[in-house]
TIVO-2410 file (N, C-alpha, C; in nm, 3 decimals):
# residues 174
REC num residu      c1      c2      c3 atome chaine
REC   1      M  -4.337  -3.612   0.651     N      A
REC   1      M  -4.296  -3.679   0.773    CA      A
REC   1      M  -4.156  -3.735   0.755     C      A
REC   2      S  -4.079  -3.728   0.858     N      A
REC   2      S  -3.947  -3.789   0.855    CA      A
REC   2      S  -3.961  -3.938   0.881     C      A
REC   3      P  -3.856  -4.016   0.852     N      A
REC   3      P  -3.863  -4.159   0.875    CA      A
REC   3      P  -3.896  -4.195   1.019     C      A
REC   4      S  -3.861  -4.113   1.114     N      A
REC   4      S  -3.888  -4.144   1.255    CA      A
REC   4      S  -4.031  -4.113   1.294     C      A
REC   5      G  -4.108  -4.052   1.205     N      A
REC   5      G  -4.246  -4.019   1.234    CA      A
REC   5      G  -4.265  -3.878   1.288     C      A
REC   6      A  -4.160  -3.810   1.326     N      A
REC   6      A  -4.171  -3.673   1.376    CA      A
REC   6      A  -4.187  -3.579   1.256     C      A
REC   7      R  -4.259  -3.471   1.279     N      A
REC   7      R  -4.277  -3.373   1.172    CA      A
REC   7      R  -4.153  -3.285   1.163     C      A
REC   8      T  -4.097  -3.279   1.044     N      A
REC   8      T  -3.982  -3.194   1.018    CA      A
REC   8      T  -4.027  -3.083   0.925     C      A
REC   9      P  -3.997  -2.958   0.960     N      A
REC   9      P  -4.038  -2.848   0.873    CA      A
REC   9      P  -3.979  -2.864   0.732     C      A
REC  10      P  -4.054  -2.826   0.630     N      A
REC  10      P  -4.008  -2.846   0.492    CA      A
REC  10      P  -3.877  -2.775   0.460     C      A
REC  11      E  -3.852  -2.661   0.525     N      A
REC  11      E  -3.727  -2.591   0.496    CA      A
REC  11      E  -3.606  -2.672   0.545     C      A
REC  12      H  -3.624  -2.753   0.647     N      A
REC  12      H  -3.515  -2.839   0.693    CA      A
REC  12      H  -3.482  -2.946   0.590     C      A
REC  13      W  -3.586  -3.002   0.531     N      A
REC  13      W  -3.566  -3.101   0.425    CA      A
REC  13      W  -3.499  -3.037   0.304     C      A
REC  14      R  -3.547  -2.918   0.265     N      A
REC  14      R  -3.488  -2.851   0.150    CA      A
REC  14      R  -3.343  -2.813   0.177     C      A
REC  15      Y  -3.315  -2.767   0.297     N      A
REC  15      Y  -3.176  -2.733   0.335    CA      A
REC  15      Y  -3.086  -2.855   0.316     C      A
REC  16      A  -3.129  -2.969   0.368     N      A
REC  16      A  -3.049  -3.092   0.356    CA      A
REC  16      A  -3.033  -3.131   0.209     C      A
REC  17      R  -3.139  -3.121   0.132     N      A
REC  17      R  -3.130  -3.153  -0.011    CA      A
REC  17      R  -3.037  -3.057  -0.084     C      A
REC  18      H  -3.043  -2.930  -0.049     N      A
REC  18      H  -2.953  -2.832  -0.112    CA      A
REC  18      H  -2.807  -2.866  -0.081     C      A
REC  19      L  -2.778  -2.899   0.044     N      A
REC  19      L  -2.640  -2.935   0.080    CA      A
REC  19      L  -2.595  -3.060   0.004     C      A
REC  20      E  -2.684  -3.158  -0.011     N      A
REC  20      E  -2.651  -3.279  -0.087    CA      A
REC  20      E  -2.623  -3.244  -0.233     C      A
REC  21      A  -2.706  -3.160  -0.292     N      A
REC  21      A  -2.686  -3.121  -0.432    CA      A
REC  21      A  -2.555  -3.045  -0.450     C      A
REC  22      L  -2.525  -2.957  -0.357     N      A
REC  22      L  -2.400  -2.880  -0.366    CA      A
REC  22      L  -2.279  -2.971  -0.349     C      A
REC  23      A  -2.287  -3.064  -0.257     N      A
REC  23      A  -2.175  -3.156  -0.234    CA      A
REC  23      A  -2.155  -3.251  -0.352     C      A
REC  24      A  -2.262  -3.282  -0.424     N      A
REC  24      A  -2.253  -3.375  -0.536    CA      A
REC  24      A  -2.201  -3.311  -0.664     C      A
REC  25      T  -2.193  -3.179  -0.666     N      A
REC  25      T  -2.143  -3.109  -0.786    CA      A
REC  25      T  -1.996  -3.141  -0.803     C      A
REC  26      P  -1.956  -3.181  -0.923     N      A
REC  26      P  -1.814  -3.215  -0.946    CA      A
REC  26      P  -1.723  -3.097  -0.911     C      A
REC  27      G  -1.623  -3.124  -0.828     N      A
REC  27      G  -1.533  -3.020  -0.779    CA      A
REC  27      G  -1.450  -2.952  -0.886     C      A
REC  28      A  -1.419  -3.023  -0.994     N      A
REC  28      A  -1.332  -2.967  -1.098    CA      A
REC  28      A  -1.407  -2.873  -1.192     C      A
REC  29      H  -1.537  -2.864  -1.178     N      A
REC  29      H  -1.617  -2.784  -1.271    CA      A
REC  29      H  -1.683  -2.667  -1.198     C      A
REC  30      A  -1.609  -2.556  -1.187     N      A
REC  30      A  -1.657  -2.441  -1.113    CA      A
REC  30      A  -1.786  -2.385  -1.171     C      A
REC  31      E  -1.801  -2.391  -1.303     N      A
REC  31      E  -1.923  -2.338  -1.366    CA      A
REC  31      E  -2.045  -2.421  -1.327     C      A
REC  32      A  -2.031  -2.554  -1.324     N      A
REC  32      A  -2.142  -2.641  -1.283    CA      A
REC  32      A  -2.177  -2.614  -1.137     C      A
REC  33      E  -2.075  -2.594  -1.055     N      A
REC  33      E  -2.099  -2.564  -0.915    CA      A
REC  33      E  -2.171  -2.430  -0.901     C      A
REC  34      A  -2.131  -2.331  -0.979     N      A
REC  34      A  -2.197  -2.201  -0.976    CA      A
REC  34      A  -2.343  -2.213  -1.017     C      A
REC  35      D  -2.372  -2.298  -1.115     N      A
REC  35      D  -2.511  -2.321  -1.156    CA      A
REC  35      D  -2.592  -2.382  -1.042     C      A
REC  36      T  -2.532  -2.475  -0.969     N      A
REC  36      T  -2.602  -2.537  -0.856    CA      A
REC  36      T  -2.624  -2.435  -0.745     C      A
REC  37      V  -2.524  -2.352  -0.718     N      A
REC  37      V  -2.539  -2.246  -0.617    CA      A
REC  37      V  -2.653  -2.153  -0.658     C      A
REC  38      A  -2.658  -2.115  -0.786     N      A
REC  38      A  -2.765  -2.027  -0.834    CA      A
REC  38      A  -2.902  -2.093  -0.815     C      A
REC  39      A  -2.911  -2.222  -0.842     N      A
REC  39      A  -3.038  -2.294  -0.824    CA      A
REC  39      A  -3.081  -2.293  -0.677     C      A
REC  40      V  -2.987  -2.315  -0.588     N      A
REC  40      V  -3.019  -2.312  -0.445    CA      A
REC  40      V  -3.066  -2.173  -0.404     C      A
REC  41      L  -3.001  -2.070  -0.456     N      A
REC  41      L  -3.039  -1.933  -0.420    CA      A
REC  41      L  -3.175  -1.891  -0.474     C      A
REC  42      R  -3.231  -1.970  -0.564     N      A
REC  42      R  -3.367  -1.943  -0.612    CA      A
REC  42      R  -3.475  -1.998  -0.519     C      A
REC  43      D  -3.436  -2.067  -0.414     N      A
REC  43      D  -3.532  -2.119  -0.317    CA      A
REC  43      D  -3.610  -2.000  -0.259     C      A
REC  44      P  -3.740  -2.016  -0.239     N      A
REC  44      P  -3.819  -1.904  -0.186    CA      A
REC  44      P  -3.780  -1.861  -0.044     C      A
REC  45      D  -3.720  -1.948   0.033     N      A
REC  45      D  -3.675  -1.913   0.168    CA      A
REC  45      D  -3.532  -1.861   0.157     C      A
REC  46      R  -3.519  -1.730   0.142     N      A
REC  46      R  -3.389  -1.666   0.116    CA      A
REC  46      R  -3.287  -1.695   0.227     C      A
REC  47      V  -3.327  -1.686   0.351     N      A
REC  47      V  -3.235  -1.706   0.463    CA      A
REC  47      V  -3.183  -1.849   0.464     C      A
REC  48      M  -3.271  -1.946   0.446     N      A
REC  48      M  -3.231  -2.086   0.445    CA      A
REC  48      M  -3.139  -2.115   0.326     C      A
REC  49      A  -3.173  -2.061   0.209     N      A
REC  49      A  -3.092  -2.084   0.089    CA      A
REC  49      A  -2.952  -2.025   0.107     C      A
REC  50      E  -2.943  -1.904   0.159     N      A
REC  50      E  -2.812  -1.842   0.181    CA      A
REC  50      E  -2.733  -1.919   0.285     C      A
REC  51      S  -2.799  -1.970   0.386     N      A
REC  51      S  -2.731  -2.049   0.488    CA      A
REC  51      S  -2.672  -2.176   0.427     C      A
REC  52      A  -2.748  -2.243   0.342     N      A
REC  52      A  -2.697  -2.363   0.274    CA      A
REC  52      A  -2.578  -2.328   0.187     C      A
REC  53      V  -2.586  -2.218   0.115     N      A
REC  53      V  -2.476  -2.178   0.027    CA      A
REC  53      V  -2.351  -2.143   0.110     C      A
REC  54      V  -2.367  -2.072   0.220     N      A
REC  54      V  -2.252  -2.036   0.303    CA      A
REC  54      V  -2.190  -2.161   0.366     C      A
REC  55      T  -2.271  -2.255   0.408     N      A
REC  55      T  -2.217  -2.382   0.459    CA      A
REC  55      T  -2.134  -2.449   0.352     C      A
REC  56      H  -2.184  -2.450   0.229     N      A
REC  56      H  -2.110  -2.509   0.118    CA      A
REC  56      H  -1.982  -2.431   0.089     C      A
REC  57      L  -1.990  -2.298   0.089     N      A
REC  57      L  -1.870  -2.216   0.067    CA      A
REC  57      L  -1.763  -2.248   0.170     C      A
REC  58      D  -1.804  -2.261   0.295     N      A
REC  58      D  -1.708  -2.291   0.401    CA      A
REC  58      D  -1.638  -2.424   0.376     C      A
REC  59      R  -1.715  -2.523   0.337     N      A
REC  59      R  -1.657  -2.656   0.312    CA      A
REC  59      R  -1.563  -2.654   0.192     C      A
REC  60      R  -1.606  -2.594   0.083     N      A
REC  60      R  -1.526  -2.592  -0.040    CA      A
REC  60      R  -1.403  -2.504  -0.025     C      A
REC  61      A  -1.420  -2.384   0.030     N      A
REC  61      A  -1.307  -2.291   0.041    CA      A
REC  61      A  -1.199  -2.348   0.132     C      A
REC  62      A  -1.238  -2.412   0.241     N      A
REC  62      A  -1.139  -2.473   0.330    CA      A
REC  62      A  -1.057  -2.577   0.256     C      A
REC  63      G  -1.120  -2.653   0.169     N      A
REC  63      G  -1.050  -2.754   0.092    CA      A
REC  63      G  -0.963  -2.697  -0.019     C      A
REC  64      L  -0.998  -2.578  -0.065     N      A
REC  64      L  -0.925  -2.515  -0.176    CA      A
REC  64      L  -0.825  -2.409  -0.130     C      A
REC  65      L  -0.815  -2.385  -0.001     N      A
REC  65      L  -0.738  -2.273   0.051    CA      A
REC  65      L  -0.596  -2.265  -0.004     C      A
REC  66      T  -0.530  -2.378  -0.019     N      A
REC  66      T  -0.393  -2.378  -0.070    CA      A
REC  66      T  -0.386  -2.427  -0.214     C      A
REC  67      D  -0.499  -2.446  -0.276     N      A
REC  67      D  -0.507  -2.499  -0.412    CA      A
REC  67      D  -0.502  -2.385  -0.514     C      A
REC  68      D  -0.432  -2.409  -0.625     N      A
REC  68      D  -0.425  -2.308  -0.731    CA      A
REC  68      D  -0.561  -2.280  -0.794     C      A
REC  69      G  -0.656  -2.371  -0.778     N      A
REC  69      G  -0.788  -2.353  -0.837    CA      A
REC  69      G  -0.880  -2.262  -0.758     C      A
REC  70      F  -0.835  -2.215  -0.641     N      A
REC  70      F  -0.921  -2.131  -0.557    CA      A
REC  70      F  -0.970  -2.008  -0.630     C      A
REC  71      T  -0.880  -1.938  -0.698     N      A
REC  71      T  -0.917  -1.811  -0.762    CA      A
REC  71      T  -1.022  -1.832  -0.870     C      A
REC  72      A  -1.005  -1.933  -0.954     N      A
REC  72      A  -1.104  -1.960  -1.059    CA      A
REC  72      A  -1.238  -2.000  -0.997     C      A
REC  73      W  -1.232  -2.082  -0.893     N      A
REC  73      W  -1.354  -2.124  -0.825    CA      A
REC  73      W  -1.427  -2.002  -0.767     C      A
REC  74      A  -1.353  -1.917  -0.694     N      A
REC  74      A  -1.413  -1.800  -0.632    CA      A
REC  74      A  -1.471  -1.706  -0.738     C      A
REC  75      G  -1.403  -1.692  -0.851     N      A
REC  75      G  -1.454  -1.607  -0.958    CA      A
REC  75      G  -1.585  -1.659  -1.014     C      A
REC  76      A  -1.593  -1.790  -1.035     N      A
REC  76      A  -1.717  -1.849  -1.088    CA      A
REC  76      A  -1.831  -1.835  -0.989     C      A
REC  77      I  -1.802  -1.858  -0.862     N      A
REC  77      I  -1.907  -1.853  -0.760    CA      A
REC  77      I  -1.952  -1.710  -0.734     C      A
REC  78      S  -1.859  -1.615  -0.735     N      A
REC  78      S  -1.895  -1.476  -0.702    CA      A
REC  78      S  -2.000  -1.420  -0.797     C      A
REC  79      G  -1.999  -1.465  -0.922     N      A
REC  79      G  -2.095  -1.415  -1.018    CA      A
REC  79      G  -2.239  -1.445  -0.982     C      A
REC  80      V  -2.264  -1.555  -0.912     N      A
REC  80      V  -2.402  -1.591  -0.877    CA      A
REC  80      V  -2.442  -1.542  -0.738     C      A
REC  81      L  -2.349  -1.482  -0.666     N      A
REC  81      L  -2.378  -1.433  -0.531    CA      A
REC  81      L  -2.420  -1.286  -0.530     C      A
REC  82      A  -2.418  -1.220  -0.644     N      A
REC  82      A  -2.448  -1.076  -0.652    CA      A
REC  82      A  -2.578  -1.043  -0.579     C      A
REC  83      G  -2.569  -0.942  -0.492     N      A
REC  83      G  -2.686  -0.897  -0.419    CA      A
REC  83      G  -2.718  -0.977  -0.294     C      A
REC  84      R  -2.634  -1.073  -0.263     N      A
REC  84      R  -2.653  -1.157  -0.143    CA      A
REC  84      R  -2.540  -1.123  -0.045     C      A
REC  85      A  -2.564  -1.029   0.044     N      A
REC  85      A  -2.459  -0.972   0.129    CA      A
REC  85      A  -2.383  -1.078   0.211     C      A
REC  86      F  -2.456  -1.169   0.276     N      A
REC  86      F  -2.390  -1.266   0.363    CA      A
REC  86      F  -2.299  -1.361   0.284     C      A
REC  87      P  -2.347  -1.427   0.179     N      A
REC  87      P  -2.256  -1.514   0.103    CA      A
REC  87      P  -2.143  -1.437   0.034     C      A
REC  88      E  -2.171  -1.316  -0.013     N      A
REC  88      E  -2.065  -1.235  -0.076    CA      A
REC  88      E  -1.954  -1.204   0.025     C      A
REC  89      R  -1.994  -1.166   0.144     N      A
REC  89      R  -1.894  -1.133   0.246    CA      A
REC  89      R  -1.812  -1.257   0.283     C      A
REC  90      R  -1.880  -1.371   0.296     N      A
REC  90      R  -1.807  -1.493   0.334    CA      A
REC  90      R  -1.704  -1.529   0.227     C      A
REC  91      L  -1.741  -1.517   0.100     N      A
REC  91      L  -1.647  -1.548  -0.008    CA      A
REC  91      L  -1.530  -1.449  -0.006     C      A
REC  92      R  -1.558  -1.321   0.018     N      A
REC  92      R  -1.450  -1.221   0.029    CA      A
REC  92      R  -1.355  -1.257   0.143     C      A
REC  93      E  -1.412  -1.299   0.255     N      A
REC  93      E  -1.328  -1.333   0.370    CA      A
REC  93      E  -1.246  -1.459   0.343     C      A
REC  94      W  -1.302  -1.557   0.273     N      A
REC  94      W  -1.222  -1.673   0.235    CA      A
REC  94      W  -1.111  -1.632   0.140     C      A
REC  95      S  -1.137  -1.536   0.053     N      A
REC  95      S  -1.033  -1.488  -0.038    CA      A
REC  95      S  -0.921  -1.418   0.040     C      A
REC  96      L  -0.957  -1.345   0.144     N      A
REC  96      L  -0.858  -1.282   0.231    CA      A
REC  96      L  -0.774  -1.389   0.301     C      A
REC  97      L  -0.839  -1.490   0.356     N      A
REC  97      L  -0.767  -1.598   0.423    CA      A
REC  97      L  -0.674  -1.670   0.326     C      A
REC  98      K  -0.719  -1.687   0.202     N      A
REC  98      K  -0.635  -1.750   0.100    CA      A
REC  98      K  -0.512  -1.665   0.072     C      A
REC  99      A  -0.530  -1.534   0.061     N      A
REC  99      A  -0.417  -1.445   0.033    CA      A
REC  99      A  -0.314  -1.452   0.147     C      A
REC 100      V  -0.358  -1.449   0.270     N      A
REC 100      V  -0.266  -1.456   0.383    CA      A
REC 100      V  -0.197  -1.592   0.384     C      A
REC 101      T  -0.273  -1.697   0.362     N      A
REC 101      T  -0.218  -1.833   0.363    CA      A
REC 101      T  -0.109  -1.851   0.259     C      A
REC 102      R  -0.131  -1.795   0.142     N      A
REC 102      R  -0.038  -1.816   0.031    CA      A
REC 102      R   0.070  -1.709   0.021     C      A
REC 103      G   0.075  -1.617   0.116     N      A
REC 103      G   0.177  -1.514   0.114    CA      A
REC 103      G   0.155  -1.411   0.005     C      A
REC 104      E   0.031  -1.397  -0.039     N      A
REC 104      E  -0.005  -1.296  -0.140    CA      A
REC 104      E  -0.033  -1.164  -0.069     C      A
REC 105      P  -0.038  -1.055  -0.143     N      A
REC 105      P  -0.069  -0.926  -0.079    CA      A
REC 105      P  -0.208  -0.929  -0.013     C      A
REC 106      W  -0.214  -0.872   0.106     N      A
REC 106      W  -0.340  -0.862   0.179    CA      A
REC 106      W  -0.339  -0.736   0.262     C      A
REC 107      S  -0.456  -0.694   0.303     N      A
REC 107      S  -0.471  -0.568   0.374    CA      A
REC 107      S  -0.490  -0.592   0.524     C      A
REC 108      A  -0.404  -0.530   0.604     N      A
REC 108      A  -0.419  -0.540   0.749    CA      A
REC 108      A  -0.553  -0.480   0.792     C      A
REC 109      A  -0.594  -0.372   0.727     N      A
REC 109      A  -0.722  -0.309   0.761    CA      A
REC 109      A  -0.838  -0.404   0.732     C      A
REC 110      E  -0.827  -0.479   0.624     N      A
REC 110      E  -0.934  -0.573   0.590    CA      A
REC 110      E  -0.944  -0.684   0.694     C      A
REC 111      L  -0.831  -0.737   0.738     N      A
REC 111      L  -0.832  -0.841   0.841    CA      A
REC 111      L  -0.880  -0.784   0.975     C      A
REC 112      A  -0.836  -0.665   1.009     N      A
REC 112      A  -0.878  -0.602   1.134    CA      A
REC 112      A  -1.028  -0.574   1.134     C      A
REC 113      G  -1.084  -0.545   1.018     N      A
REC 113      G  -1.227  -0.516   1.009    CA      A
REC 113      G  -1.313  -0.635   0.971     C      A
REC 114      A  -1.252  -0.751   0.960     N      A
REC 114      A  -1.325  -0.871   0.919    CA      A
REC 114      A  -1.421  -0.915   1.030     C      A
REC 115      S  -1.513  -1.001   0.994     N      A
REC 115      S  -1.612  -1.051   1.090    CA      A
REC 115      S  -1.545  -1.132   1.199     C      A
REC 116      D  -1.616  -1.151   1.308     N      A
REC 116      D  -1.565  -1.235   1.416    CA      A
REC 116      D  -1.535  -1.375   1.364     C      A
REC 117      W  -1.623  -1.428   1.278     N      A
REC 117      W  -1.601  -1.562   1.219    CA      A
REC 117      W  -1.468  -1.565   1.146     C      A
REC 118      C  -1.441  -1.466   1.063     N      A
REC 118      C  -1.318  -1.464   0.985    CA      A
REC 118      C  -1.196  -1.456   1.076     C      A
REC 119      Q  -1.202  -1.371   1.177     N      A
REC 119      Q  -1.088  -1.358   1.267    CA      A
REC 119      Q  -1.065  -1.487   1.346     C      A
REC 120      R  -1.172  -1.553   1.392     N      A
REC 120      R  -1.156  -1.681   1.462    CA      A
REC 120      R  -1.096  -1.786   1.369     C      A
REC 121      T  -1.143  -1.789   1.245     N      A
REC 121      T  -1.092  -1.885   1.147    CA      A
REC 121      T  -0.946  -1.855   1.115     C      A
REC 122      A  -0.911  -1.729   1.105     N      A
REC 122      A  -0.773  -1.690   1.077    CA      A
REC 122      A  -0.680  -1.740   1.186     C      A
REC 123      V  -0.720  -1.723   1.310     N      A
REC 123      V  -0.635  -1.767   1.422    CA      A
REC 123      V  -0.617  -1.919   1.417     C      A
REC 124      R  -0.722  -1.989   1.380     N      A
REC 124      R  -0.716  -2.135   1.376    CA      A
REC 124      R  -0.632  -2.187   1.259     C      A
REC 125      L  -0.639  -2.119   1.143     N      A
REC 125      L  -0.578  -2.173   1.022    CA      A
REC 125      L  -0.444  -2.111   0.983     C      A
REC 126      L  -0.426  -1.985   1.011     N      A
REC 126      L  -0.312  -1.914   0.956    CA      A
REC 126      L  -0.186  -1.929   1.039     C      A
REC 127      A  -0.073  -1.920   0.970     N      A
REC 127      A   0.057  -1.925   1.036    CA      A
REC 127      A   0.135  -1.796   1.019     C      A
REC 128      S   0.078  -1.700   0.950     N      A
REC 128      S   0.146  -1.573   0.928    CA      A
REC 128      S   0.165  -1.499   1.060     C      A
REC 129      C   0.291  -1.475   1.093     N      A
REC 129      C   0.322  -1.400   1.215    CA      A
REC 129      C   0.257  -1.262   1.210     C      A
REC 130      E   0.265  -1.198   1.095     N      A
REC 130      E   0.209  -1.064   1.079    CA      A
REC 130      E   0.058  -1.065   1.108     C      A
REC 131      A  -0.013  -1.163   1.054     N      A
REC 131      A  -0.157  -1.171   1.076    CA      A
REC 131      A  -0.189  -1.201   1.221     C      A
REC 132      L  -0.116  -1.296   1.280     N      A
REC 132      L  -0.141  -1.331   1.420    CA      A
REC 132      L  -0.109  -1.215   1.514     C      A
REC 133      E  -0.001  -1.142   1.486     N      A
REC 133      E   0.033  -1.026   1.568    CA      A
REC 133      E  -0.075  -0.918   1.559     C      A
REC 134      L  -0.124  -0.896   1.438     N      A
REC 134      L  -0.231  -0.798   1.417    CA      A
REC 134      L  -0.354  -0.838   1.498     C      A
REC 135      L  -0.391  -0.966   1.492     N      A
REC 135      L  -0.509  -1.012   1.564    CA      A
REC 135      L  -0.487  -1.013   1.715     C      A
REC 136      A  -0.367  -1.047   1.759     N      A
REC 136      A  -0.337  -1.046   1.903    CA      A
REC 136      A  -0.347  -0.905   1.959     C      A
REC 137      A  -0.312  -0.806   1.879     N      A
REC 137      A  -0.313  -0.668   1.926    CA      A
REC 137      A  -0.449  -0.599   1.909     C      A
REC 138      G  -0.525  -0.637   1.805     N      A
REC 138      G  -0.643  -0.557   1.778    CA      A
REC 138      G  -0.762  -0.629   1.721     C      A
REC 139      A  -0.777  -0.758   1.749     N      A
REC 139      A  -0.896  -0.828   1.700    CA      A
REC 139      A  -1.021  -0.773   1.766     C      A
REC 140      R  -1.133  -0.801   1.706     N      A
REC 140      R  -1.260  -0.747   1.755    CA      A
REC 140      R  -1.299  -0.801   1.892     C      A
REC 141      T  -1.262  -0.926   1.923     N      A
REC 141      T  -1.303  -0.985   2.050    CA      A
REC 141      T  -1.182  -1.029   2.132     C      A
REC 142      G  -1.201  -1.033   2.263     N      A
REC 142      G  -1.096  -1.081   2.351    CA      A
REC 142      G  -1.062  -1.226   2.323     C      A
REC 143      R  -1.161  -1.304   2.287     N      A
REC 143      R  -1.139  -1.446   2.254    CA      A
REC 143      R  -1.037  -1.461   2.142     C      A
REC 144      V  -1.051  -1.381   2.037     N      A
REC 144      V  -0.960  -1.388   1.923    CA      A
REC 144      V  -0.823  -1.332   1.961     C      A
REC 145      R  -0.821  -1.220   2.034     N      A
REC 145      R  -0.693  -1.163   2.076    CA      A
REC 145      R  -0.614  -1.264   2.159     C      A
REC 146      Y  -0.682  -1.331   2.252     N      A
REC 146      Y  -0.616  -1.430   2.336    CA      A
REC 146      Y  -0.567  -1.549   2.253     C      A
REC 147      A  -0.650  -1.601   2.165     N      A
REC 147      A  -0.612  -1.717   2.083    CA      A
REC 147      A  -0.494  -1.685   1.993     C      A
REC 148      A  -0.492  -1.566   1.935     N      A
REC 148      A  -0.380  -1.527   1.849    CA      A
REC 148      A  -0.251  -1.515   1.930     C      A
REC 149      A  -0.261  -1.453   2.047     N      A
REC 149      A  -0.143  -1.441   2.134    CA      A
REC 149      A  -0.093  -1.579   2.177     C      A
REC 150      E  -0.185  -1.669   2.206     N      A
REC 150      E  -0.149  -1.807   2.243    CA      A
REC 150      E  -0.077  -1.878   2.129     C      A
REC 151      R  -0.126  -1.862   2.006     N      A
REC 151      R  -0.059  -1.923   1.890    CA      A
REC 151      R   0.082  -1.870   1.876     C      A
REC 152      L   0.100  -1.741   1.897     N      A
REC 152      L   0.233  -1.682   1.888    CA      A
REC 152      L   0.325  -1.734   1.999     C      A
REC 153      R   0.271  -1.749   2.120     N      A
REC 153      R   0.351  -1.801   2.231    CA      A
REC 153      R   0.389  -1.947   2.209     C      A
REC 154      R   0.297  -2.027   2.157     N      A
REC 154      R   0.323  -2.170   2.136    CA      A
REC 154      R   0.428  -2.197   2.030     C      A
REC 155      R   0.444  -2.106   1.936     N      A
REC 155      R   0.542  -2.132   1.829    CA      A
REC 155      R   0.683  -2.147   1.885     C      A
REC 156      A   0.713  -2.077   1.993     N      A
REC 156      A   0.846  -2.088   2.053    CA      A
REC 156      A   0.861  -2.220   2.128     C      A
REC 157      V   0.753  -2.277   2.175     N      A
REC 157      V   0.756  -2.399   2.253    CA      A
REC 157      V   0.752  -2.524   2.166     C      A
REC 158      D   0.673  -2.521   2.059     N      A
REC 158      D   0.654  -2.638   1.974    CA      A
REC 158      D   0.704  -2.608   1.833     C      A
REC 159      P   0.823  -2.657   1.796     N      A
REC 159      P   0.881  -2.626   1.665    CA      A
REC 159      P   0.800  -2.684   1.548     C      A
REC 160      R   0.705  -2.774   1.576     N      A
REC 160      R   0.623  -2.829   1.467    CA      A
REC 160      R   0.520  -2.727   1.419     C      A
REC 161      I   0.493  -2.626   1.501     N      A
REC 161      I   0.398  -2.522   1.463    CA      A
REC 161      I   0.475  -2.418   1.383     C      A
REC 162      R   0.444  -2.408   1.256     N      A
REC 162      R   0.515  -2.317   1.167    CA      A
REC 162      R   0.447  -2.181   1.169     C      A
REC 163      V   0.508  -2.088   1.233     N      A
REC 163      V   0.463  -1.949   1.231    CA      A
REC 163      V   0.587  -1.870   1.192     C      A
REC 164      T   0.590  -1.824   1.068     N      A
REC 164      T   0.707  -1.759   1.015    CA      A
REC 164      T   0.675  -1.615   0.981     C      A
REC 165      P   0.757  -1.520   1.026     N      A
REC 165      P   0.730  -1.379   0.996    CA      A
REC 165      P   0.717  -1.355   0.846     C      A
REC 166      G   0.611  -1.282   0.810     N      A
REC 166      G   0.594  -1.239   0.672    CA      A
REC 166      G   0.552  -1.347   0.574     C      A
REC 167      T   0.514  -1.463   0.623     N      A
REC 167      T   0.471  -1.569   0.531    CA      A
REC 167      T   0.332  -1.615   0.564     C      A
REC 168      G   0.275  -1.688   0.474     N      A
REC 168      G   0.144  -1.749   0.497    CA      A
REC 168      G   0.163  -1.889   0.548     C      A
REC 169      G   0.075  -1.976   0.511     N      A
REC 169      G   0.084  -2.116   0.551    CA      A
REC 169      G  -0.030  -2.150   0.644     C      A
REC 170      L  -0.050  -2.278   0.663     N      A
REC 170      L  -0.160  -2.323   0.747    CA      A
REC 170      L  -0.121  -2.345   0.891     C      A
REC 171      G   0.008  -2.341   0.923     N      A
REC 171      G   0.047  -2.354   1.062    CA      A
REC 171      G   0.027  -2.491   1.121     C      A
REC 172      L   0.020  -2.592   1.039     N      A
REC 172      L  -0.001  -2.727   1.087    CA      A
REC 172      L   0.132  -2.797   1.106     C      A
REC 173      P   0.138  -2.892   1.199     N      A
REC 173      P   0.263  -2.966   1.216    CA      A
REC 173      P   0.301  -3.036   1.088     C      A
REC 174      R   0.433  -3.045   1.065     N      A
REC 174      R   0.483  -3.112   0.945    CA      A
REC 174      R   0.463  -3.260   0.955     C      A
***
């Protein structure tokens, strides 16, 4: 029973506990975090466990996007995601977003073929003119195409929005 007296399904409680355990893992220790991710993935409810892990990946990757520790973190985490298609894909897509953000080599085909979630996140976070132009011209959904085109149009109006050809960056006001 929950404190309010309403019955809460056990998977909801486990999901919340998994998120708490993942959030409590020291950020500087990628191996310890990978161990906690592996423990969560051993939960008998595979869908719920993967959902908790992906929620954690989203939170951690967003915080590490411009951090030099992203690559080591992603390497440690990827080892425990083997055989889990959804979390593996999400980590790959965060790695793609990191590459575009940091001006590292990235594949236009990979971004064009990325999930709707990845393309929406790219439009929201990225400042790469090349990436935004690609998404404005050929994203999977009209919503993303419109948002990317809007970001490109706004750069001329608001100089605080950094959208520079051929570079990465988060596109946030200085």
